[in-house]
N, C-alpha and C positions, 0 to 999 in steps of 0.2 A: 282348387281355386281357378284353374284354367277352365274346368267344366262349367263353373258358374259364369265366368266371363263369356264363354261361347254360347251358353243358354241365353244370357241377357242380350248378347249381340243378335241372336236369331230372333228374339222377341222385338228388338228395336227395328230390325229390317221388316218384320211383319207389320209393325205399327206404322212405319213410314209408308208402306204400300197402301195401307188403309187411308192415311191422311191424303196421299196424292190422288186417290181415286174418289174421294168424297166430293159430291156435288151439293152445293148449297143453294137453296131457293127460299128467301125470306118472305116472299109474298104470301099473303093469306094465312099467316100463322097467328092464331089466337091461343093464348096460354090457357090450357085446361089441365095439362099434366106436367109435372116437374120432377126431375131426378136430380139428386144432390150427392156429390162425392166429397167426403171429408177425409182428412188425415187426423187420426186421433191424437197424434203428437202435437198438433197445432191448434186444434179446436174441438170442443166437446159439447157445446150447448146447442143441440139440434132443435130444441123447442123455440129458441129465438129466431132461427132461420125459418122454421115452420110458420111462425107468426107473420113474418114478412110476406110470405106467399098467400097466407090466408087473407092478409090485408089487401092483396092484389086481386082477390076474388077466386083463388084456386081452392077447391074443396080439400079438406084435410086428408081424405082418403085417396086423393090424386097426387100426393106428395110422397115420393119414395126416397129413402136415404140408403147409402152404402158407405161404410167407413173402412179405411185402410188401417190395419193394426201392425205395428212393427213387431219384431220377434219378441221383444221384452215387454210388450203391452199386455195388459190384463183384459180378459174378455168381459164385455159388458152385455147385459141382457136387454138394455133399453134400445139398442140399435135394431133397425129393421134387418140389416144384413151387414156382414163385414167380410173382408178378404185379407189375405196375408201373402207375403212373398212366396211361401211354400206352395201356394195354390197355382203357381205358374209353372208350366212345362216348357217344352221346346216349340218354336215356330208358332207362337200364339195359342197354344193349347192351354186351357184353364181347367182346373179340377175343383171347382167350387160352384155348385148349382145356383146359389143365391147370386153370385157374381155374374154368371152366364145369363140368368133371368134379367138382371138389372141392365146389362149392356145390350140385350136383345129387345128391351122395351123401347118403343118409339115415343119417347117423351117429346112434348112440344119444345121444352127447353131443358138443358142440362146445366147445372151450376157446378163448376169445379172449384169448390171452396177450400183450396189449399195453395200454399205458396212454394213448398219444397219441390224441387225438380227431381222426383223419384220415378223410376221406370214404371213401377206398378200403378201409380196414380195416373201417369200420363197414358199408360196403356188403357186404363179404364175410360178415360176421356176420349181417346182416339177411337176406341172400338164401339163406343156408345152409338146407338142408332137414333139419337135425339136429332130433331130438326134444326135446333139452334143451340149453340154451345157458348156459355159465358164463363170466363175464368177471372181470377183475381191476381194473376201473376204474369208479368211480361216475359218471364223466363221460358214460358211454354206457349207463346202467342200462336204458333202455327197449329196448335190443337184446337183453338177456340175461334168462333166467329166474331167474338167481341170480348174485350178485356177491360175490367175496371181494376186498375192497379191500386190495391189497398191491402192493408194488414187484416188478418182474420179477426182481430180484436175490435175493429171499427164497424160493427154490424149496423149501427144506425146510419152511418154515412153510406155504407153499401146499399142499404134499403132505399135511401133517398136517390142515389145515383141510378140504381136499378130501375126504380119507378120512372125517373125522368127519361131514361133511354128507351125503356119499353113503350112508354107513351109516345115518344118521338117516332118509334118504329111501327106504331099502330098495332102493337101486340096485346095491349090492354086498353080498357076504356078510360 
């Protein structure tokens, strides 16, 4: 138990350093690539989210998903990629190639479509090299550049608010 606590603490410190060193520049971002992080315990309909971004003009092959699965979750074949708590080592070391590829991708925007404040999900958001990060929970505001505080079940409202703000920021036409 103490080892798990110390490992989580080392990862929190690593994540905090990344957050503090991130430099944000919103100028000239046009959305062409999108990364989306889900928590399978909260939301499972990735097709609905994919349709939102297709409606914003993003090509389907430029939308990449990754899902967090809890220990008791069942593995799904539909997801592009997934990660679990057991994939994390000490000091920010990750042992999942799909996860590493996802966070190393330089998406134009990253959507953190989860509300639970879990270390692994927050780690994924913090470590992502996305240019602009959007979350849906105020509990982890420091991870995102912009937050739309909404439940995961209200995807229609999320889509309307997202479109409104992205148009206001001149990220879409």
